[in-house]
Steps between C-alpha positions, in 0.01 A plus 500: 500500500506731200301314234525606136243366254563501127878476499547299182649800317638680805792288616718811541242656734477180704881495532498860626247415772686184596815710549334694786640365829239333721223509237347162421378506139250260345485541121199352320539497123131455424176403668216304351191724497317277749786542753542879478251595775621228739864609470436876504268478801801383707675835444507756782571789263514517119719743308447619143802713403467623144695720264286771343490370143203456265471123560460553877234773473220250444326312777757266651352155552731429794359801686146369458609149600668626818206718601254225411688254721462739793866608518602861571692654212769759444531604135671755282270789404492398135200486268190326630662438839414861582138442403450168678684577824388764746837589655521404868148351482474203262876489444812712499657684209876553528731693267835523673713254698416703813126466436535126437691464828248700704200316355654154535592580859147622577348177372763274654457647847122544516305179431162664568574776246619235255174305545285812461681598181462146363123508564467837325705378204282191467191723505644714219564195281149369561345837416714591198654191345277194523289432195222345709472819705512727195256320268208725597710811440616377159145392402373848591764667283425271205126558544553878501708478181242275337216743582702795367580312177138404446377858546764656272 
């Protein structure tokens, strides 16, 4: 099943996927925040295709949600995706249709590789994105700034 989340404004995209012979498509318009992890954790592979425009160069919440749910990810090499993902380690970056095909095939046909990548992606989110895990780092930065301000 090819599951698409957040389809409320993407009916044309859903129709294009549904037109692919033999592809079962499940389109979910919106998920309540408390259901996001439960639904995403059922995915075998998550994809984050993005056009390289200013809006997409920020940290994409979906990418963090997928990694945080322990799902291996393939994403476009746009903006913060290139900072958060270590290509072929914590996720895949894919630019061309050929790269998307190769990377999807690699994950589809190698469950142990898929699981290893998912574990590495989860580790990256825990180390870089969770407030609880970054409080000490932020407190240290603020303390350093405070000391510098006081001595100036």
